[in-house]
N, C-alpha and C positions, 0 to 999 in steps of 0.2 A: 504494500500500500504506500502510495506517495502522499505526502501531506501538502495541502495548500495552506501554508502558514498565513498568507495574506488574507485568505477567506476567513480563517479562524480568528485572526486578529481583528478584522473588521466586524465580524459577528460578535466577538467578545466585547469590543468597545461600544458598539451600538446597543447591545443588551444592557451593558453597564450604564450607559447614559440614559436609556429609557427608565431603568430602575431608579437612578438618581432623580430624574424628573418626577417619577411616580412618588418618590419619597417626599419631594417638596410639596406635591399636591396633597399627599396623605397628611402631612403636618398641618395643613390648613384645616383639616377636619379632626384634629387632635388624635391622629392615628400614626403609629410608627411602624415602619417595616422592620422585620427581624434584623438584628445586627449581623453583618457579614454577607447579607444577601447580594450585595454588589460585587462580591468576590466569587462566591460559589455558583450562583445561578448562571451567570454568563459563561463560566467554564463548562457547566453541564450542557447548556444549549449549543454552544459552538462546537464542542467535541462531538456531541451526538450528531449534529448536522453534517459535519465533514465526513464522519465515519459512515453515516447513512448513505451519502452519495457513493462511497466506495462499495457498499453492499448492494446498492441498486444497480450500479453499472457492471460489476463483476459477478455478483451472485455467489461469491466465495467468502468463507470466513478468513479471519486473520490467522497467520501461522502462529504457532506457539511462541510466546515471548515477544512478538512484534509490538503488541499494544503497550507493553511496559517500556520498550525503547522509544516508541513514538510519543509517549506522554511527556518526555523531557522537553522537546522543542515547543510543545504546546504550553507547557508550564512557563517556559522562558518568555513566550509571547504574552501570556497573561500577566506575568510580573512586570513586563515593560509597560503594558497599558496601565496597570495599577500604579507604577512609579510615576508615570506622566500625570495621572489623576491626583496623586499625592502632592506633586509639585504645584499643580493648579490650586488644590484645596488649601495647601499651606500658605500660598501667596494670598489667597482670598482672606484667610484668617489673619494673616499679618497686616494686610491693608485695613481690615476692620478693627485693628487694635489689640488683637489677642497675642500675647507674648508666647509665640511658638517655641522659641529656644528655651525659655524657662520651663515649659511643659516637658520638652524632650530631656532636659537635664534632670528634671524631677523623676521622670520614669527611669532614666538611666540606660546606658549603652547595653549592658548585659540583658536587661529585660527586653529591649527592642530587638536584640539579636535572637532571643528565644522566640519572640513573636514572629519574626521573619522566618525562622526555621520551621515553626509550626505551620505557617501559611504556605510555605513552599511544599512541605510534605503533604498537606491536605489538598492543595491544588493539583499536585502530581497524582495523587490517588483518585481525585475527582475526574481528572482528564482520562486516566487509565480506565476507570470503571465505565465512563460514558462513551469512550471509544468502542468498547465491547458491545454496549447496549445499542449504539448506533449502527454498527455493522450487522448485528442480528436483526434489527428492525429493517434495515435496507435489504437484507437477504429475503425476509418475509415479503416485502413489497416486490422484489424481483420475482419470487416464486409466484406470487399472486398475479403479477402482470403476465408472466409466461403461461400460466394456466388459462388466463382469459383469452389468449390468442387462439 
């Protein structure tokens, strides 16, 4: 299976931006989206979509161990999008007068590093799991399409 990292990144970013927008709208009605939804849900959607395309076009499952290898580049793309979002969000907070550096110093480097490691690990596992689900769903669609002909 070859990955379309550009497609994954675009899907991830658009899903994340839609969730951020939804979060702003939800706040108007005194409702909050679950924490972390802008990290996990885009990974689920994007990984499943690109894997589903593979399943629909080839009709074959992934070879053993391939999904584990393919999840790393997807995780890198997701982290790049999250890093860009973090820069924008930090800038907005700084412009609004929030002392971002004091907050980061309060939390501390080791704690931030642990948070980063947990995020990378969970993103990797999310991508891996939804790659498999997407391929299986694509194969089902491929079989259904083949039977209808």
